C-alpha positions as a printed Julia matrix, in Angstrom:
115×3 Matrix{Float64}:
   0.0    0.0     0.0
   1.19   3.48   -0.86
   0.85   6.58    1.28
  -0.28  10.1     0.4
   0.76  12.74    2.91
  -1.47  15.81    2.66
  -0.49  19.15    4.17
   0.61  19.09    7.8
  -1.42  15.94    8.57
   0.74  13.35   10.31
  -1.64  10.51    9.35
  -1.21   9.59    5.67
  -3.93   8.45    3.3
  -3.31   4.78    2.5
  -4.15   3.35   -0.93
  -2.78   0.76   -3.35
   0.35   1.8    -5.26
  -1.43   1.38   -8.62
  -4.17   3.81   -7.62
  -1.71   6.23   -5.97
   0.41   6.33   -9.14
  -2.62   7.45  -11.16
  -3.64   9.99   -8.5
  -0.08  11.36   -8.51
  -0.09  11.98  -12.26
  -3.5   13.67  -12.28
  -2.85  15.73   -9.12
   0.59  16.97  -10.16
  -0.65  17.85  -13.64
  -3.6   19.86  -12.31
  -1.65  21.52   -9.51
   1.19  22.47  -11.86
  -1.47  24.39  -13.83
  -2.72  26.03  -10.6
  -6.01  24.12  -10.89
  -7.54  23.14   -7.55
  -9.98  20.24   -7.12
 -11.47  17.91   -4.55
 -10.49  14.3    -4.04
 -12.88  11.97   -2.21
 -12.59   8.36   -1.12
 -14.69   5.91    0.85
 -13.18   4.66    4.08
 -11.95   1.07    3.96
 -14.23  -1.63    5.36
 -11.89  -2.22    8.3
 -12.08   1.45    9.39
 -14.79   3.85   10.47
 -17.75   4.16    8.1
 -18.04   7.14    5.79
 -15.91   9.01    3.31
 -13.36  11.82    3.31
 -12.89  14.71    0.88
  -9.84  16.94    0.68
  -9.27  20.17   -1.22
  -6.22  19.79   -3.43
  -4.56  23.09   -4.27
  -0.99  24.15   -5.09
  -0.18  25.73   -1.7
  -0.83  22.49    0.22
   2.2   20.17    0.24
   1.78  16.59   -0.98
   4.13  13.64   -0.63
   3.61  10.34   -2.42
   5.26   7.26   -0.86
   5.11   3.97   -2.74
   5.62   0.54   -1.2
   7.22  -0.77   -4.38
  10.6    0.56   -5.53
   9.53   0.03   -9.17
   7.25   2.6   -10.86
   3.72   1.46  -11.62
   2.47   1.08  -15.18
  -0.29   3.55  -15.96
  -3.63   2.96  -17.66
  -4.33   5.92  -20.02
  -8.11   5.39  -19.86
  -8.1    5.45  -16.05
  -5.94   8.61  -16.11
  -8.47  10.29  -18.4
 -11.35   9.17  -16.17
  -9.69  10.64  -13.08
  -8.67  13.85  -14.87
 -12.19  14.38  -16.22
 -13.68  13.79  -12.77
 -11.18  16.19  -11.16
 -12.19  18.86  -13.67
 -15.88  18.52  -12.77
 -17.8   20.01   -9.87
 -17.96  16.65   -8.07
 -14.18  16.24   -8.06
 -12.15  13.07   -8.23
 -13.72  10.06   -6.48
 -11.33   7.24   -5.64
 -12.71   3.8    -4.77
  -9.75   1.48   -4.51
 -11.71  -1.32   -2.86
 -13.71  -1.74   -6.07
 -11.73   0.21   -8.67
 -10.64  -1.91  -11.58
  -7.53  -0.65  -13.3
  -6.98  -2.39  -16.62
  -3.82  -4.26  -17.39
  -1.07  -1.72  -18.0
  -0.05  -0.73  -21.47
   3.69  -0.99  -22.08
   4.37   2.33  -23.8
   7.94   1.26  -24.66
   6.65  -1.47  -26.98
   4.31   1.0   -28.7
   7.15   3.47  -29.25
   9.33   0.73  -30.73
   6.55  -0.22  -33.17
   5.97   3.41  -34.19
   9.7    4.03  -34.83
């Protein structure tokens, strides 16, 4: 499980590395453009019931910590889904207990074919 440290909070947000990798790409892209958004997730079944929403904006520090030393492969469709949600009024909703991320696409093989 990866960890997302948000602002001055000592308690990180815990989520699977695959999901965190996608969140990292979308969040850093939007924040680099000075675009703020909300990110919401349901609490895991083994924790208190409910959900949490945070306001993501450039002035709030973020730190992404991955359990795996190897970078995760990214699913372009899932990235688009998250980016579109983050751009909307409802914000980005993360549901890692049920979220299905497709098998990764190896971009290196696609580049080799195109060359």
